[in-house]
C-alpha positions in Angstrom: -56.9 -71.4 7.7 -59.4 -73.9 9.0 -58.8 -74.5 12.6 -58.5 -78.2 13.7 -61.2 -80.0 15.6 -60.7 -79.6 19.4 -59.0 -82.5 21.0 -59.1 -83.2 24.7 -55.6 -83.7 26.0 -54.0 -83.6 29.4 -50.3 -83.9 30.0 -50.9 -86.4 32.8 -52.7 -88.7 30.4 -49.8 -88.8 27.9 -46.7 -90.8 28.8 -43.4 -89.0 28.8 -41.4 -89.1 25.5 -44.4 -89.3 23.2 -45.6 -86.6 20.9 -48.9 -85.1 22.0 -52.0 -86.2 20.1 -52.8 -82.6 19.3 -50.0 -82.3 16.6 -50.3 -85.9 15.4 -53.8 -85.2 14.3 -52.8 -82.2 12.1 -50.7 -83.4 9.1 -51.7 -80.4 7.1 -50.2 -78.0 9.6 -47.1 -80.2 9.7 -46.6 -79.9 5.9 -47.2 -76.2 5.8 -44.7 -75.6 8.7 -42.0 -77.6 6.9 -42.2 -75.2 3.9 -41.6 -72.1 5.9 -38.2 -70.3 5.4 -37.7 -69.8 9.1 -37.5 -72.2 12.0 -40.6 -72.8 14.1 -40.4 -74.3 17.6 -43.7 -75.0 19.5 -43.4 -75.2 23.3 -45.8 -76.3 25.9 -45.7 -73.3 28.2 -46.7 -74.9 31.4 -43.9 -77.5 31.5 -41.4 -76.2 28.9 -41.8 -79.3 26.7 -41.2 -79.4 23.0 -44.4 -80.0 21.1 -43.2 -79.4 17.6 -40.3 -78.1 15.4 -40.3 -77.8 11.6 -37.6 -78.8 9.1 -35.8 -75.4 9.2 -35.7 -75.5 13.0 -34.1 -79.0 12.7 -31.4 -77.6 10.5 -30.7 -74.5 12.6 -30.6 -76.4 15.9 -29.0 -79.6 14.4 -31.8 -81.8 16.0 -34.0 -84.6 14.8 -37.7 -84.2 15.3 -38.4 -87.7 16.4 -35.8 -87.5 19.1 -36.9 -84.4 20.8 -40.8 -84.2 20.5 -42.3 -84.5 24.0 -39.1 -84.0 25.8 -38.2 -81.1 28.0 -36.5 -78.2 26.2 -33.6 -78.2 28.7 -32.6 -81.8 27.5 -31.9 -80.8 23.9 -31.7 -77.1 23.5 -28.8 -74.7 24.3 -29.2 -73.3 27.8 -29.8 -69.8 26.5 -32.7 -71.0 24.3 -34.0 -73.4 26.9 -34.1 -70.6 29.4 -36.5 -68.7 27.1 -38.8 -71.8 27.1 -39.4 -71.8 30.9 -42.9 -71.2 32.2 -41.8 -68.0 34.0 -40.7 -66.5 30.8 -44.0 -67.3 29.1 -46.0 -65.8 31.9 -44.2 -62.5 31.3 -45.9 -62.5 27.8 -49.5 -63.0 29.0 -50.2 -59.3 28.6 -48.2 -58.5 25.5 -48.5 -61.9 23.8 -45.3 -61.3 21.8 -41.7 -60.5 22.8 -39.2 -58.4 20.8 -36.5 -60.0 18.6 -33.2 -60.8 20.2 -30.0 -62.4 19.0 -28.7 -65.5 20.8 -25.3 -67.2 20.4 -26.1 -70.9 20.6 -23.9 -74.0 20.8 -24.9 -76.7 18.3 -23.4 -80.0 17.3 -21.7 -78.2 14.4 -20.4 -75.3 16.5 -21.5 -71.8 17.5 -24.3 -70.1 15.6 -26.0 -66.8 15.9 -29.9 -66.9 15.7 -32.5 -64.2 15.8 -35.3 -65.3 18.1 -38.8 -64.0 18.6 -41.4 -65.6 21.1 -45.2 -65.4 20.9 -48.1 -66.9 22.8 -50.7 -68.6 20.6 -54.2 -69.8 21.7 -54.9 -73.3 20.4 -58.3 -75.0 20.4 -58.3 -78.0 22.5 -55.5 -76.8 24.7 -56.2 -75.5 28.2 -53.3 -73.0 28.0 -51.8 -71.0 25.1 -48.7 -72.7 23.5 -45.4 -70.9 23.0 -44.3 -70.2 19.4 -40.6 -69.4 18.8 -39.5 -68.3 15.4 -35.8 -68.8 14.5 -33.7 -67.1 11.8 -29.9 -67.5 11.0 -28.2 -64.3 12.0 -24.5 -65.4 11.6 -23.9 -63.6 8.3 -25.5 -60.5 9.7 -23.5 -60.6 12.9 -20.2 -61.1 10.8 -21.1 -58.1 8.6 -21.9 -55.9 11.6 -18.7 -56.9 13.3 -16.6 -56.2 10.2 -18.2 -52.8 9.8 -17.6 -52.0 13.5 -13.9 -53.1 13.2 -13.5 -51.0 10.0 -15.0 -48.0 11.6 -12.7 -48.5 14.6 -9.6 -48.7 12.4 -10.7 -45.7 10.4 -11.1 -43.7 13.6 -7.7 -44.8 14.8 -6.1 -43.7 11.6 -7.8 -40.4 11.5 -6.9 -39.8 15.1 -3.2 -40.7 14.7 -2.3 -38.7 11.5 -1.2 -35.1 11.6 -3.7 -34.1 8.9 -7.3 -33.3 9.6 -9.8 -35.3 7.5 -13.3 -34.0 6.8 -16.3 -34.6 4.6 -18.8 -31.8 3.8 -21.4 -30.9 1.3 -20.7 -29.0 -2.0 -22.1 -25.8 -0.3 -19.8 -26.3 2.7 -22.8 -25.9 5.1 -22.7 -29.3 6.9 -20.1 -31.7 8.1 -20.6 -35.4 7.5 -17.4 -36.3 9.2 -14.3 -34.7 10.7 -11.3 -36.0 12.7 -10.9 -34.6 16.2 -7.7 -32.7 15.3 -9.8 -30.3 13.3 -10.9 -28.6 16.5 -7.3 -27.9 17.6 -6.1 -26.9 14.1 -8.7 -24.2 13.6 -9.3 -23.3 17.3 -13.0 -24.2 17.1 -15.3 -25.5 19.9 -17.6 -28.5 19.3 -20.6 -26.3 19.1 -18.9 -24.1 16.5 -18.0 -27.2 14.5 -21.6 -28.4 14.4 -22.4 -25.1 12.6 -20.5 -26.5 9.6 -17.3 -25.7 7.7 -18.4 -22.3 6.6 -16.8 -21.1 9.9 -13.4 -22.0 8.3 -13.4 -18.8 6.4 -13.6 -16.7 9.6 -10.2 -18.1 10.6 -8.5 -17.3 7.2 -6.2 -14.3 7.1 -7.9 -11.4 5.3 -5.1 -11.2 2.7 -5.6 -14.9 1.9 -9.4 -15.1 1.6 -9.3 -14.5 -2.2 -7.0 -17.5 -2.4 -9.3 -19.5 -0.2 -12.3 -18.7 -2.4 -10.6 -20.3 -5.4 -11.5 -23.7 -4.0 -15.1 -23.1 -5.0 -14.1 -22.2 -8.5 -11.9 -25.4 -8.8 -14.8 -27.4 -7.3 -17.3 -26.0 -9.8 -14.9 -27.1 -12.6 -14.5 -30.6 -11.1 -10.9 -30.0 -10.3 -9.1 -30.7 -7.0 -7.6 -27.7 -5.1 -4.4 -27.5 -3.2 -3.4 -24.3 -1.4 -1.2 -23.0 1.4 -2.7 -20.1 3.4 -2.6 -18.3 6.7 -5.1 -18.5 9.5 -5.6 -16.5 12.7 -5.8 -19.0 15.5 -7.5 -17.6 18.6 -4.9 -19.2 20.9 -1.8 -19.7 18.7 -1.9 -16.6 16.6 -0.8 -16.6 12.9 -0.5 -20.1 11.6 0.1 -21.6 8.1 -2.2 -24.4 6.9 -2.4 -26.5 3.7 -5.9 -27.2 2.4 -6.6 -29.9 -0.2 -10.1 -30.7 -1.4 -11.7 -32.9 -4.0 -15.4 -33.2 -5.2 -16.5 -36.8 -5.4 -19.8 -37.7 -7.1 -21.7 -40.7 -5.7 -24.0 -43.2 -7.4 -27.2 -41.9 -5.8 -26.6 -38.5 -7.4 -25.3 -36.6 -4.4 -21.8 -35.3 -4.4 -19.6 -34.8 -1.4 -16.4 -32.8 -0.8 -13.5 -34.6 0.8 -10.8 -32.5 2.3 -7.5 -32.6 4.2 -6.3 -29.8 6.4 -2.8 -29.7 7.9 -0.8 -27.3 10.0 2.4 -26.6 8.1 3.7 -23.7 10.1 6.9 -25.5 11.1 7.6 -26.4 7.4 7.1 -22.9 6.3 9.5 -21.6 9.0 12.1 -24.1 7.9 11.7 -23.2 4.2 12.1 -19.5 5.1 15.3 -20.3 7.0 16.6 -22.4 4.2 16.0 -19.6 1.7 17.8 -17.1 3.9 20.7 -19.5 4.2 20.7 -20.1 0.5 20.8 -16.4 -0.2 23.8 -16.0 2.2 25.6 -19.0 0.6 25.1 -17.6 -2.9 26.5 -14.2 -1.9 29.4 -15.9 -0.1 30.0 -18.1 -3.2 30.1 -15.1 -5.5 32.6 -13.3 -3.2 34.7 -16.4 -3.0 34.7 -16.8 -6.8 35.8 -13.2 -7.3 38.5 -13.7 -4.7 39.7 -16.9 -6.3 39.7 -15.4 -9.8 41.8 -12.4 -8.6 44.2 -14.5 -6.6 44.7 -17.0 -9.5 45.6 -14.1 -11.8 48.0 -12.8 -9.2 49.6 -16.2 -8.7 50.2 -16.9 -12.4 52.6 -13.9 -12.8 55.2 -15.2 -10.2 54.6 -18.7 -11.4 55.6 -17.7 -15.0 58.7 -16.1 -13.5 59.6 -19.2 -11.6 59.2 -21.5 -14.6 61.1 -19.2 -16.9 64.0 -18.8 -14.6 64.1 -22.5 -14.0 64.2 -23.1 -17.7 67.1 -20.6 -18.0 68.9 -22.4 -15.1 68.5 -25.7 -16.9 70.2 -24.2 -19.9 73.4 -23.5 -18.0 76.1 -26.0 -17.1 75.0 -27.8 -14.0 76.2 -30.8 -12.0 74.0 -33.9 -12.2 72.6 -33.4 -8.7 71.9 -29.7 -9.4 70.1 -30.6 -12.7 68.0 -33.1 -10.9 66.9 -30.5 -8.3 66.1 -28.0 -11.1 64.1 -30.5 -13.1 62.1 -31.5 -10.0 61.4 -27.8 -9.3 60.3 -27.2 -12.9 57.9 -30.3 -12.9 56.4 -29.1 -9.5 55.9 -25.7 -10.9 54.1 -27.1 -14.0 51.8 -29.2 -11.7 51.1 -26.1 -9.5 50.3 -24.0 -12.6 47.8 -26.6 -13.8 46.1 -26.4 -10.5 46.0 -22.6 -10.6 44.5 -22.8 -14.0 41.8 -25.2 -12.7 41.0 -22.8 -9.9 40.8 -19.9 -12.3 38.5 -21.9 -14.6 36.3 -22.9 -11.7 36.1 -19.3 -10.4 35.2 -18.0 -13.8 32.6 -20.6 -14.3 31.0 -19.8 -10.9 31.1 -16.1 -11.5 29.7 -16.4 -15.0 32.8 -14.8 -16.6 33.5 -17.7 -19.0 32.8 -16.9 -22.6 32.6 -19.1 -25.6 34.4 -18.6 -28.9 32.2 -20.5 -31.4 33.8 -21.7 -34.6 33.6 -24.6 -37.0 35.5 -27.6 -35.7 35.7 -31.3 -36.6 34.5 -33.5 -33.7 36.4 -36.5 -35.0 39.6 -34.7 -35.5 39.3 -33.2 -32.0 38.7 -36.7 -30.5 41.6 -38.2 -32.3 43.9 -35.5 -31.1 42.8 -36.0 -27.5 43.3 -39.7 -27.7 46.7 -39.3 -29.1 47.6 -37.0 -26.2 46.3 -39.5 -23.6 47.8 -42.6 -25.3 51.1 -42.5 -23.4 49.3 -42.4 -20.0 47.0 -45.2 -21.1 50.0 -47.3 -22.4 51.9 -46.8 -19.1 49.0 -48.5 -17.3 48.5 -51.2 -20.0 45.1 -49.8 -21.0 43.5 -49.8 -24.4 42.4 -46.4 -25.6 39.7 -46.7 -28.3 37.8 -44.3 -30.5 34.3 -45.2 -31.9 32.3 -43.0 -34.3 28.7 -43.7 -35.0 27.1 -43.2 -38.4 25.9 -39.7 -39.5 28.6 -37.9 -37.6 28.8 -34.3 -38.9 32.1 -33.3 -40.6 32.0 -30.0 -38.6 30.0 -28.5 -35.8 29.8 -25.0 -34.4 31.4 -25.2 -31.0 34.2 -23.8 -28.8 36.9 -26.4 -29.7 39.1 -25.3 -26.8 36.4 -25.6 -24.2 35.1 -28.9 -25.6 38.6 -30.3 -25.6 39.0 -29.2 -22.0 35.9 -31.1 -21.0 36.8 -34.3 -22.8 40.4 -34.0 -21.6 39.2 -34.0 -18.0 36.9 -37.0 -18.6 39.6 -39.0 -20.3 42.1 -38.1 -17.6 39.7 -39.3 -14.9 38.8 -42.5 -16.8 42.5 -43.4 -17.2 43.3 -42.4 -13.6 40.6 -44.6 -12.1 41.1 -47.6 -14.4 43.7 -50.2 -13.4 43.1 -52.7 -16.3 40.9 -53.0 -19.4 40.1 -50.2 -21.7 38.9 -46.6 -22.0 36.6 -45.8 -24.9 35.5 -42.5 -26.4 32.4 -42.8 -28.6 30.9 -40.1 -30.8 27.2 -40.4 -31.7 25.0 -38.0 -33.6 21.4 -37.7 -32.6 18.5 -35.8 -34.1 19.3 -32.6 -32.3 22.4 -33.4 -30.2 25.9 -34.7 -30.5 26.9 -37.2 -27.8 30.4 -37.8 -26.5 30.6 -40.9 -24.3 33.7 -41.7 -22.2 33.4 -45.3 -20.9 35.9 -47.1 -18.8 36.3 -50.5 -17.1 37.6 -48.9 -13.8 36.6 -49.0 -10.2 33.1 -47.5 -10.7 31.0 -45.7 -8.1 28.0 -46.6 -6.0 24.7 -45.0 -7.0 24.5 -43.0 -3.8 27.9 -41.4 -4.7 27.0 -40.2 -8.2 25.2 -37.0 -7.1 28.4 -35.6 -5.7 30.5 -36.6 -8.6 30.4 -33.1 -10.2 30.7 -31.3 -6.8 33.7 -29.0 -6.5 36.6 -30.1 -4.3 35.1 -33.7 -4.0 36.5 -37.0 -5.0 35.0 -40.5 -4.9 37.6 -41.5 -2.3 38.1 -38.6 0.1 40.3 -40.4 2.6 43.8 -39.3 3.5 45.1 -42.5 1.9 43.4 -42.0 -1.4 45.4 -43.6 -4.3 44.6 -40.9 -6.8 45.8 -37.3 -6.8 43.7 -34.3 -7.7 41.9 -31.3 -6.3 38.4 -32.6 -7.2 37.8 -29.6 -9.5 38.0 -31.4 -12.9 34.5 -32.7 -13.3 33.0 -29.7 -11.6 34.7 -27.5 -14.2 33.6 -29.9 -17.0 30.0 -29.6 -15.9 30.1 -25.8 -15.8 31.6 -25.8 -19.3 29.0 -28.2 -20.7 26.2 -26.1 -19.2 27.8 -23.0 -20.7 27.7 -24.7 -24.1 24.0 -25.4 -23.7 24.5 -29.2 -23.1 24.0 -31.8 -20.4 26.4 -34.1 -18.7 25.3 -37.3 -16.9 27.0 -40.3 -15.4 26.2 -44.0 -15.0 28.4 -46.2 -12.9 28.5 -49.7 -11.4 31.0 -50.5 -8.6 33.7 -52.8 -10.0 32.5 -52.6 -13.6 33.3 -49.0 -14.6 31.6 -45.8 -15.5 30.2 -44.0 -18.5 30.0 -40.2 -18.6 28.0 -38.7 -21.5 28.3 -35.1 -22.7 25.4 -34.1 -25.0 25.7 -30.8 -27.0 23.2 -29.2 -29.2 23.9 -29.4 -32.9 24.0 -25.9 -34.4 24.1 -25.5 -38.2 26.1 -28.7 -38.9 27.9 -29.1 -42.2 27.8 -32.2 -44.4 27.9 -35.5 -42.6 30.9 -37.8 -42.7 30.1 -41.0 -44.6 30.1 -44.1 -42.5 33.1 -45.5 -44.3 35.1 -42.3 -44.7 35.0 -40.4 -41.4 38.4 -38.7 -41.5 39.6 -35.2 -41.2 40.2 -33.4 -44.5 41.6 -30.0 -45.5 42.0 -29.1 -49.1 43.7 -26.0 -50.2 43.3 -26.9 -53.9 42.8 -29.9 -56.1 45.6 -32.4 -55.8 46.1 -35.9 -57.2 45.2 -37.3 -53.7 42.1 -35.2 -52.9 39.5 -37.3 -51.1 41.9 -40.2 -50.5 41.4 -41.8 -47.1 44.6 -42.5 -45.2 44.9 -44.3 -41.9 48.0 -43.2 -39.8 49.0 -45.5 -36.9 51.6 -43.5 -34.9 52.1 -43.3 -31.2 54.3 -40.2 -31.2 52.3 -37.0 -30.7 54.7 -34.8 -32.6 54.9 -37.1 -35.6 51.1 -37.3 -35.6 50.7 -33.6 -35.9 53.3 -33.3 -38.7 52.1 -36.3 -40.8 48.4 -35.3 -40.4 49.1 -31.7 -41.5 51.1 -32.9 -44.5 48.3 -35.2 -45.7 45.6 -32.6 -45.1 47.6 -30.2 -47.3 47.4 -32.8 -50.0 43.6 -33.0 -49.7 43.6 -36.4 -48.0 41.1 -37.5 -45.4 43.1 -38.6 -42.3 42.3 -40.8 -39.4 44.8 -41.0 -36.6 45.3 -44.0 -34.3 47.8 -43.9 -31.4 48.5 -47.7 -31.2 48.3 -50.8 -33.3 45.2 -52.2 -31.6 43.1 -49.1 -32.3 44.5 -49.1 -35.8 43.3 -52.6 -36.4 39.9 -51.6 -34.9 39.8 -48.7 -37.4 40.3 -51.2 -40.3 37.3 -53.0 -39.0 35.2 -49.9 -39.2 35.9 -48.3 -42.6 37.9 -48.7 -45.9 41.1 -46.8 -46.5 43.1 -46.1 -49.7 46.4 -46.5 -47.7 47.7 -47.3 -44.3 50.8 -45.6 -42.8 52.0 -47.9 -40.0 54.7 -47.0 -37.4 56.9 -49.9 -36.6 58.0 -49.3 -33.0 54.9 -48.8 -30.8 54.1 -49.7 -27.2 52.3 -53.1 -26.9 51.7 -54.6 -30.3 54.2 -53.3 -32.8 53.5 -52.5 -36.5 54.9 -55.8 -37.8 52.6 -57.8 -35.6 49.6 -55.6 -36.6 50.4 -56.1 -40.3 50.4 -59.9 -39.8 46.9 -59.7 -38.3 45.7 -57.5 -41.1 47.1 -59.7 -43.9 45.2 -62.7 -42.5 41.9 -61.1 -43.4 38.8 -61.1 -41.3 38.9 -63.3 -38.2 36.7 -63.8 -35.1 38.8 -61.2 -33.3 39.1 -58.7 -36.1 36.3 -58.4 -38.7 38.1 -56.2 -41.2 36.0 -54.0 -43.4 39.1 -52.8 -45.3 40.4 -55.4 -47.7 43.6 -57.2 -46.5 45.2 -56.3 -49.9 45.2 -52.6 -49.0 48.7 -51.2 -49.3 50.5 -50.6 -45.9 53.6 -48.4 -45.8 56.1 -48.7 -42.9 56.9 -45.5 -41.2 60.0 -45.8 -39.0 62.9 -43.8 -37.6 65.3 -46.6 -38.4 67.3 -45.9 -41.6 69.8 -48.7 -41.5 70.9 -50.7 -44.5 68.6 -53.7 -45.0 65.6 -52.2 -43.1 63.6 -51.5 -46.2 64.2 -55.0 -47.6 63.4 -56.6 -44.3 60.1 -54.7 -44.0 59.1 -55.5 -47.6 59.8 -59.1 -47.0 57.5 -59.0 -44.0 54.7 -57.7 -46.2 54.9 -53.9 -46.2 54.2 -52.3 -49.5 56.5 -49.3 -48.9 58.9 -47.6 -46.6 59.0 -44.0 -45.3 61.7 -42.9 -42.9 61.3 -40.3 -40.2 61.4 -37.4 -40.0 58.9 -37.3 -42.8 59.5 -34.8 -45.5 56.8 -33.5 -47.7 58.6 -34.4 -50.9 59.2 -38.0 -49.6 55.6 -38.3 -48.6 54.4 -37.2 -52.0 56.7 -39.7 -53.7 55.4 -42.4 -51.4 51.8 -41.6 -52.2 52.5 -41.5 -55.9 54.0 -45.0 -55.7 51.3 -46.4 -53.3 48.2 -45.0 -55.1 49.0 -45.5 -58.8 45.4 -44.8 -59.9 45.7 -41.2 -58.6 45.6 -38.4 -61.1 48.8 -37.1 -62.6 50.7 -34.7 -60.3 49.9 -31.0 -60.3 51.9 -28.5 -62.1 53.8 -27.7 -59.0 55.2 -31.1 -58.9 55.2 -31.9 -62.7 59.0 -31.8 -62.9 59.2 -34.5 -60.2 59.4 -38.1 -61.3 58.4 -41.1 -59.2 61.4 -42.6 -57.4 60.7 -46.2 -58.4 63.0 -48.6 -56.6 64.8 -45.8 -54.8 65.3 -45.9 -51.0 64.2 -42.7 -49.2 66.6 -41.8 -46.5 66.1 -39.6 -43.5 69.3 -37.6 -43.9 68.2 -34.0 -43.1 68.9 -31.2 -45.5 71.4 -28.8 -44.1 72.7 -25.4 -44.7 76.4 -24.5 -45.0 78.1 -23.5 -41.8 77.6 -24.6 -38.2 74.1 -25.9 -37.5 71.8 -23.9 -35.2 70.1 -25.5 -32.2 66.9 -25.7 -34.2 67.3 -26.2 -38.0 65.7 -23.2 -39.8 64.8 -25.3 -42.8 62.8 -27.8 -40.7 60.9 -25.0 -39.1 60.3 -23.4 -42.5 58.9 -26.7 -43.7 56.4 -26.8 -40.8 55.4 -23.2 -41.5 54.9 -24.0 -45.1 52.4 -26.6 -44.1 50.3 -24.0 -42.3 50.6 -20.7 -44.3 49.7 -17.8 -42.1 49.5 -20.0 -39.0 45.7 -20.4 -39.2 45.8 -23.9 -37.8 48.6 -23.2 -35.4 50.5 -26.2 -36.6 53.9 -25.2 -35.3 52.5 -24.4 -31.9 50.7 -27.7 -31.7 53.8 -29.7 -32.8 56.0 -27.9 -30.2 53.4 -28.4 -27.5 53.1 -32.1 -28.4 56.9 -32.5 -28.2 57.1 -30.7 -24.9 54.3 -32.8 -23.5 56.1 -36.0 -24.6 59.2 -34.9 -22.7 57.1 -34.8 -19.5 56.4 -38.5 -20.1 59.7 -39.7 -21.6 62.2 -38.1 -19.2 60.8 -39.6 -16.1 60.8 -43.0 -17.9 64.5 -42.5 -18.7 65.2 -41.4 -15.1 63.5 -44.6 -13.8 65.5 -46.7 -16.2 68.7 -45.2 -14.9 67.8 -45.3 -11.2 68.3 -49.1 -10.7 71.5 -51.0 -10.1 71.6 -52.0 -13.8 70.5 -49.9 -16.7 67.2 -50.9 -18.3 68.2 -51.0 -21.9 64.7 -51.6 -23.3 63.3 -48.4 -21.7 66.4 -46.4 -22.8 66.0 -47.6 -26.4 62.3 -46.7 -26.4 63.0 -43.2 -25.2 65.8 -42.7 -27.6 63.9 -44.0 -30.6 60.8 -41.9 -29.8 62.9 -38.7 -29.4 65.0 -39.4 -32.5 62.2 -38.9 -34.9 60.1 -36.2 -33.1 63.2 -34.0 -32.5 64.2 -34.3 -36.1 60.7 -33.1 -37.2 61.2 -30.0 -35.2 64.8 -29.4 -36.4 66.5 -30.4 -33.2 69.1 -32.2 -35.3 71.8 -32.5 -32.7 69.4 -34.0 -30.2 68.1 -36.4 -33.0 71.8 -37.4 -33.7 72.5 -38.1 -30.0 69.3 -40.2 -29.8 70.3 -42.2 -32.9 73.8 -42.9 -31.4 72.2 -44.1 -28.1 69.7 -46.3 -30.0 72.5 -47.9 -32.0 74.5 -48.7 -28.9 71.6 -50.3 -27.2 70.7 -52.3 -30.3 74.2 -53.7 -30.2 74.0 -54.3 -26.4 76.8 -51.8 -25.7 76.6 -50.2 -22.4 80.1 -48.8 -21.9 80.0 -45.1 -22.1 76.2 -45.1 -22.4 75.8 -43.0 -19.2 77.9 -40.2 -20.7 75.8 -40.2 -23.9 72.6 -40.1 -21.9 73.8 -37.2 -19.8 74.7 -35.3 -23.0 71.3 -36.2 -24.5 69.5 -34.8 -21.4 71.5 -31.6 -21.5 70.6 -31.2 -25.2 66.9 -31.9 -24.3 66.9 -29.0 -21.9 68.6 -26.7 -24.4 66.0 -27.7 -27.0 63.2 -27.3 -24.5 64.4 -23.8 -23.8 64.7 -22.9 -27.5 61.2 -24.2 -28.2 59.8 -22.2 -25.3 61.4 -19.1 -26.8 60.1 -20.0 -30.2 56.5 -20.1 -28.8 56.8 -16.8 -27.1 58.7 -15.1 -29.8 57.5 -13.8 -33.2 56.3 -16.5 -35.6 
C-alpha cells in the first residue's frame, strides 16, 4: 500500500468537533476500510479522540460517523470501550505495540452486545504520535454457544451425580477413560489415581468365579452387540457386592468408536430376590400341604353329608306335621348347599395338587351349551334376564374334550354372570378359530374396574369382599374354572367395564374335530339308523328342563337335528339365525308365551326380528293342557299342530308324519301305523292293571327305550333335571303361600310345570294332583286349595325319594 503524503497537523490548530485533515485527505483508505468485515476504530492516543470508524464499526456500535469524528471517545462509546481508549492504556502498549483479544459486553442503542476487541499502536506518517487502532468483531453468537455448552455440561454433571448408576465412556480396548461419574470410585472402591489408570482395573475387582462372564462383554463388543450382565465384585471396604454392568459400542463419524457403559450396585435387589425365592418355596410347600389336607378333609366330610341328606330324605317320606316338614326341608336344602361347597373345595384342592385328570371323548359343543342354558334359564327368568346362545359359522359338530369338566367351567361362568347381572342379558357365544374353539360368556352386569381384574381368578376372592356383599359364594368358582381350563390346555381371560358388564372368554385347542356344522343347520343329531326324518332340523322351544331332555332324546332317536331354546325370545332369535323344518313351541313359558311368539313369527321379518326361517314354517303347540277346545283354539291362533304333554314317542312320530308330509314313508317298524289325520292326541297315560306304583314302570321303560344300554345316561339326566327344577319351584310355591293371600298365578305356574315333567317320569299321582290344582286356579277356586297343595308337596317328597333310590339302584 502506498503511504499517504505527510501532512502537518496539530490538535491545537484544529477546532473541536471537526475531523482531522489527516483522514480527510485519504479517501482511498476510507473506501478500503469500509469494505473490511470487521469494525475498525482509530483513536488519537494522546487525547482519546475518535479519528475514524469504518462502516462495520458504525453497525456494531450503532453510531453515525459524522456525529462522532473528532469527539472524545467517552462522549459516544460505552464506558468499558471508552476506558480502553484512554492515553494511559495506550502507553501500556508502547513496548508490545499490540494487546491480546478480549471480550466486552457493551451497551448500544439496540441493547447489550458482546464484542471481541483487539488494540494496536500504528505509526502514521505526518502524526507526531502513533495512533490507536481497535478492531471489533461481533461475539454474541459465540458467547451464546459457549453459555449453552456450559449449561449443558452442568446439567449433565448434575444428572450423572444424582443417579444411582455410574456412567462411563472408554475406548474399545478399555485402556483409557474419557468420562466417568464420581460414583464410580465408591462403587468399585478405587482411588482417583487408580481410576486414571483406566477401566482395565475393573477386572481386578471381579470375583474369580465371574471373570469368565465378565470377559463375554468383549465378545459381544466384537460382534457389535450390547452386553448386560450381573456379577459379583470384591470391594476392598464393603466385601462381596453384586453389580450390573451394561455396555454398548457406539461408532462415531470420524471413524473412532467408543464404549458407553453403566455400572450399578444391585446388592440390595439381589438380597430381596433371594428372600422372595425362599418365601416362594415355603409358600408352595405350604400350599401343597394345604391342598392335600383339603382333599382329605373334603372326602371325609362327604361321607357324613351323604348320610345327613339320605336320612333327611327318608324323614321327608314319613308323615310329618307342616312345621316339622318345613324344618326338614330347610335342613335338606342347607345340606345340598354345603355339599356343593365341599365339592368346590375338593375340586380346588385337586386342581392345586395336580390330581385332576381329564376323560377326553367326543362331545357336541352346541348340545353342551344348549343344555347348560336350559339349566340356567330358571335363575335368569327369576331375575328378568334374557339368556341367549349364539353360534358362529364353522362350529365343529363334535370336539375331543372332557364334557364334564367343560360343562363345569361354563356352568360357573354362567352362574357368576347371572348372579352379578341385575337387568339386561347374559349371552353365551361359541366361535371356531383356526386352532381354537372360543366360549364367550358376556353379561350386562355390574362389571369390574381394570385394577380388580388380576384377582378375579384368585381363590377365596370376590369382587366385593365387604361383610355386606350382596352376592353369596366362597370365591372358589372362577379359580377352579381357571385351573380346569389350564388342565385342558386352554386359556381364560376377562374384559370388564364398571357399569357396562363383563366378558369372559375360554379358548380351548381343537383336537381332531369332526365335520363342521353348516351355518344354517347347527343342531345336535344322533341317528341309530335311517328314518323318514333323518337330517330334519327341529327347533324345540321349551322352558322345562325335564321335558327338554325327553323331547330332545326322542327326536335324536328319529335322526333329527335338534336345537333347544329355553324361552320364547331365544327361540325367535334362533329363527333369525337358521332355517328349520319344524318348530315345537311350548305354550306356557315365563315372560313371552308361545302364542305371542307365534304372532311375532307369522308377521315375517321386522326391524326387531330379521327371520331367516320362512314365516310359513309349520309350528306345533306343545302343552300340558288337554282340555276340550284347546286344540281348536290353538289352531285358530295359527298353530299347525298340537302335541300334549307328557310326550309319547308314538304321538311324536304321528305329529312329525303329519307336519312333514314330504318325508319318506315310515320305516318297517312303523309300517302298520297310519297317520292320525284329524285325530286329537290326548295325554292320558297308558296304565297297567292293578294299583299304580309311585313311578309308572311303563313311563320309565319308555325312557330306557330311548337310550338303549344307557350310553347317553338319558334317565339320569331327566331325573337330575327334574330334581333341580324342584329346587326352584318349591321355594316359589312356598313364597306364594307365605303371604296373607295366596298368589294364584305363581301356584298355577308351579302346578303346570310339574304336571308335565312329573308325568314324563311316570309320577302319575303327582301329575294328577298338579292337574287338579291347575284346574282349580284356572277357575279361580281357592276353597280347599291349601289342602291340595299340602298333598301335592307330600307327593313331591315321596317322588323325590323314589327318584333318588332309582338313581342309586340298578338301572
